[in-house]
N, C-alpha and C positions, 0 to 999 in steps of 0.2 A: 686294256689298263684303264682306259677311258668309260669300257661297259661294266667292268666291274665296281666302277667307283658308283656309274647312273643306276646299278642293281641295288647297291647299298643306300643310295638316299631314296630311293622308291619303295624299299621293302616295306612289306605288309609286317601286319602283327604290332605297329609301332602308335603309340597315342599321337597323332599329330597335335595335338593341343595344348600335349605338355612343353613344361620347359625347355629350352633345345640341348639342354646339361642331360636331360632325363630320356631323351628320344636317340641321341648318341648313344648312353649309356645300354638302352635296349635293342637299338641296331647291333652293337657289336656282342650283345649274349645273343639274339639271334643266327648272326653269322660266324659267330666262334663257338660257342657252346648251345646248341638248340635244342638239346636233352636235357639241361641243366636246369631241374626246377628249384625254386625258392620260394620261402614266405615270403610274396612280396608285401603285406600290409606290417610284417615285422621290420621287412628292408626301408619299409618309408618309414617308419614309425624311428626306429632309430636315425638315417639320415635328417631327420626334421629334428630330433633330439642333437643331433653334434651341431647341425648349421645353425643353430638358433643359440645353442650353447655357444659356441666363437660369436656368433653374431655379438651379442648383447657383451661377451669378452671386451670385443672391440670397443663398444661403447664406451667402458669404464675405462680402458687403456688410451683413449684420447682425451678422459677428461684429466688422468694423474699428473702430466705434464706440468700444469700450471702451479699445482700446490709445492710439488719438488723445489721449481722456479724460485719460489717467494724470497727463498731466504738467500737469492742471489741476485735477484733484483732490486731488495734494499737490504744491507747486511752492515754489519758494525767495520767502517772502515779502521777503527784505531786499533783493532785485534789482526789486520794484516798487515805485513810486512808495507813499508813504504815504498812508493814507484821513485822511480827514476827522476822522473820529472818531479818540480816543486806543486802539490797539489794546491787548489785557489781556495778549497773549503774541507770542511769533513764528511762532505758525500762523493768524495772523487772515485769512488768505488765503483758506483751504484748507477745501474741503468737509467738513464731519463724517460720518461718522468717521474720516476720513483726515487730520485734523488733528494729529495725534498722532507724537511721536518713531519708530514702529514702523508708520509708515503704507506703506511700503514692504514688510513684512511682510504687510499686509492687503491691499494691490492684487495680492500673488503668492497670496493665497488665494482670491480672485475666480477666477486664470486655473487655479487645483487645481482647485475647484469645478467648472469648467468641463470642462478636460481628463480628469478622472478619470470624472466623470460619463459625460463623450461616451466615453472608451475602453470602460467598464464594459458601458453599453448600447450599442455597437456589434455585440455580439454578439447581443444581443435582436433588433436591428435586421433583425440579418442574416439571422436564422432567419424573423422574420415577412414581410420582404418576399418570401421565396420562397414565401409562403403565402398571399398576398392580391394584392389587387388591385392595380398598381403606383400606378395612376392616386389611387384613394382616399389608397393608402398614402404618395404624395408630396402632394397637394395638403392633407391632413389635417398632416402633417410641416410642412410652408412655414406652413398658418396659426398653428400655436402656437409658430413659431418665431419668426414675427415678432409675435405676441401676447407673448413672452417680450422680445424686445426691446423693446418699447412700454412693459412695465412697469418695463425699467432706466430708460429716460427719467421716466415718472411718478414716480419716487425725487426730482426737481429739483422737478417739479413740484409735488408735495403735503409736500415737504419731511422725506422720510422720512432719517433719520439711523443707523438702527440697521442694523450689520453682516449682522446673520443676512438680512434682507431681501435686501441686494445676493446673498447666498453661496446663497439659493435660488431666487433669480433665472436666477444663473449656472450652479445646478446643471440646472435646468429646462430652459435653452437649452442645454446640451449635450446633454442627452434627447434632445431635438426636434430637434439639428442631425444627427443619427444616422441620418435617415429618407434624407438629401441623398447620399450617396456610393452604398450599395448599391442604391436607386431610380434613381438615373440612370444608371451603368454596366451595372446589370440590363437596363433598358430598349434601351438602345444597342444591347448585347451581340446581344440578341434580334432584333432591326431588320439588321444589317451580318452576325451569323453569323461563318462562319469565314475571311473575306477579309480581304486585307490592310489593315489598320485604324491602320498606325503614322501615317500623314500625318490620316486622321478624327480620331483620339483627340489627336494632336497641336494640330491646331487646338482641338480641342471641350476639349480643358484649359487652353484658355487663359481658361476662363471663371473660375479659380481668380484670376488675377492680373487679369482685369479688375473683379473683385469687389472687390477689394480697392483698387485704383485710386478707384473710384469709390466706393468706401466711405471712403476717405482723403479727399475732394474734400468729400462730403456733410457728414463728422462736422467735420473743417475750419472749415467755412462759419459753423458756430453755436459750437461750440465752446467759444470766449471769451465769449460772450454766455448766451443762455438753452441749455445743453448738450443739455437734452432734446430740441428737434429734431432735435439728431443721432441721436437713436436714433427719432423718430415716423418722419422719413422714410423711411428704410430699411427699417423694418416698416411703411410703407403700401407700397410698392412691392413686397417681397415679398409681404404680401397678395394684392395684383393680379395678379402672375404668378401664385399658388397658385392664383386662381381661375381662369386660364386655362389651366393643367393641368387641373384639373378638367375646364374645357368641351372641351377638343381633344386630349387625348394618348392615343393610340393606346398601348397597354402594351407590347405583341406582337402580332405577326403571327398566333400559331397560334388567337388565338381566334374564332368562326365567322365575326363578323363583319370580319377581316379577312386570311381567308385567299386565297392569290393563285393563281388559276388562269389557265395560259396559254392564249388562244384560237388553234385556228387561224390565219394569217391569211387572206385570198382571196389567189387569182394575182398580181393588180397591183401589191397591195402585199408579196408575198414577198421580192422583188427588195430592195426596200428595209432591209426587216428582216434579209435574210443579210448585209448590210453591218455591223449594230450592233451593238456589241459584247457577247458574251457574259458575263452575271453571275448571281450564285445569287438564285433567286426560292424563297422561304419556302412550304413548303406546311406549314400542323401544325408540328408539331417536325423535320421532315425539309428537307432544304436538296438542292437539284436545280440541277443548272448549263442554264440556258435562257436564250433570248433576249428580251431584255425591252422592251418595245416600244410605242406608244401602243395596242397590242391587248391588254397587260395589263391585265385588270380584274378587278374586287371581284366574285368571284361567291359566294353560298352552297355550302357546301361538299358536296359528294357523297357521300352514307354518312355514318357516324359519325365525330367529330369522334376525332383520335389522344388517346390518353390523356396526361394532363400527364405529365413526368416527376417521381419523388419526390424532394423535396428533400434537398440535401448533408448530411449531418450532419456536425457541427465536426471528429470522430475522422479521417472520412472524407477532407474536405477535406485536413486537413494532410497525408495521406500523397498527395495529387498533388504529381508531381515540380514543384518551383520553388516552391510557393507558400510553404513556411520561407522559402528564400533570398529571395524578392522581397521579402515581408514584412517581414525585417530590413532590407533597402534602403529600403523605404518608410518604417519606422521612422527612421533616421537621417534622412532627407530632411526629414522632418516635425518632428524636434527642430531643426535647423535655421530651417525654414523659420517654425515658431511661435516660435522663439527673438525671429528679426526681426518676426514680427507684432505679439507683447506688449509686447516688453522695449524694441526697438530706440527709440521715441521719446521712451520715458524717459528717456535717457541721450545721445541726439543732438541737437544743435541743429537742424540741418538735416535731422530726423528725415522730413517729408514728403516731399522731395528724394530720399534716401535710400530711402525705402519705396517710392516710384514707378519710381527706376531701378531697384530689385530687382523689381519685378512685370514691368516691359517688358521686362528681359532673362529673366524665367519663359515671358512670352510665344513671344518669338523663339526658346528655346531650346527649350520643346516641339515648336513644330514644326519644327527642326532635326535634333531627336530621333528624330519620328518619320519624317522623310523617309528617314532613314539608316535605322532599323529597318526599313524597308521595302525598300532597297537591297540592306542587309546580308540581310537572314532571318535574323539572330539577333539578337533583341533586346539578350539580356544582354549582348554584348558593348559595344553601345553606350551598355549602362546601366552598366558598368563603365568606359567610357573619361570618361561625365560625371561618376562619381562621382571619378573621380582628377584630373580639371579642378576638380571642386567645391571639393575641401579648401584648395589654395593659394589660393585666390579668397575665400574665406571669411574667410582671414588678413588677405588685404590691405588691408583699412578700419582694421582694429589696426595695422598697422606702418605706413602712412603717413600716419596720421590725427594732428594734431596735438593738442595739449590746450585750447585753446579750440575744438575742434571739439567737446567734449562740454561736456554742462549740467554746471552745478555741485549736488553734491547736496545736499539740500534740508536735511541734516543737518550739512552744513559751513560 
């Protein structure tokens, strides 16, 4: 038994520098199915898409509980059944320090602490992401984000009522959350090169909406009771996914244990491979059009690996055509989405239904936009059209809603 285990650990044909999870899969494949040939490029691309999808989904999963919790931290106590004991003021049902008349200001300060730290740290995270192994970068960022989410829920368990604690936790969460976007986008971009990625990114980008939906469901399940669980469970999920990222994520194909070399097919199989669709095979940092089939294998690179491209500075990035324009577009899109994410549940009674509808629309819209971008070939035109449709759509709920749909202000 021990001899078999040692032979398994010393098995040849395994990439020693690959993440430990990939090494284990390679060893099981060689020991159980040695003749089973797979398209390794497609397997790696599929695994990268799934891992990064669930990675960024958990980032939004841990952002959502605070928006659901706002309506419980400070609510209209006169609309609730009176307690068994005699309350000393009208804020008896609210959680200190949010049991004051300026509670909305304090709740807004929580959002500001998160968003300002997020915006400022994003510049630093982007530069770090270009210079480190993205597997470590993402897994560490996810574990820290999960820990910050856990700390917010711990305030309920330990009865912490100091506003400074909540502000520090939110600021720390904002900094940790900046690892998600530059890390996941960079990994996906490296594995899919310059191919048409509108549909791929359209489907992949639904992770944001799915994370919001699951975050709403998980938070709403516990928010009326022990609301600390609304933070503990999302933190647990994010930590588990972060561990999977550490075990299995292949950050880029240019590393020596991921470089792809296309073997020459035999005469018997050449006819079948000629019928397959050509696609990009990534060799180092170069992109070559080759036929990818079951003969595409992971082989060690021949000769020295190509030098990694130098990181792009902020000044150089701003000179790239379209960066400023698309950045401003994303700025206003995030302005609307974060308004819905953080403040809509506080003022609208049917907040969970509206929030879910908003996120479901985000899933469908992202896929449609991706399809149109690939079909038209001019993503900027698709972006303009969707923004033009977005403006009247955002105003529709305000124009059609009746006063009964809105929550009564706790101060009124």
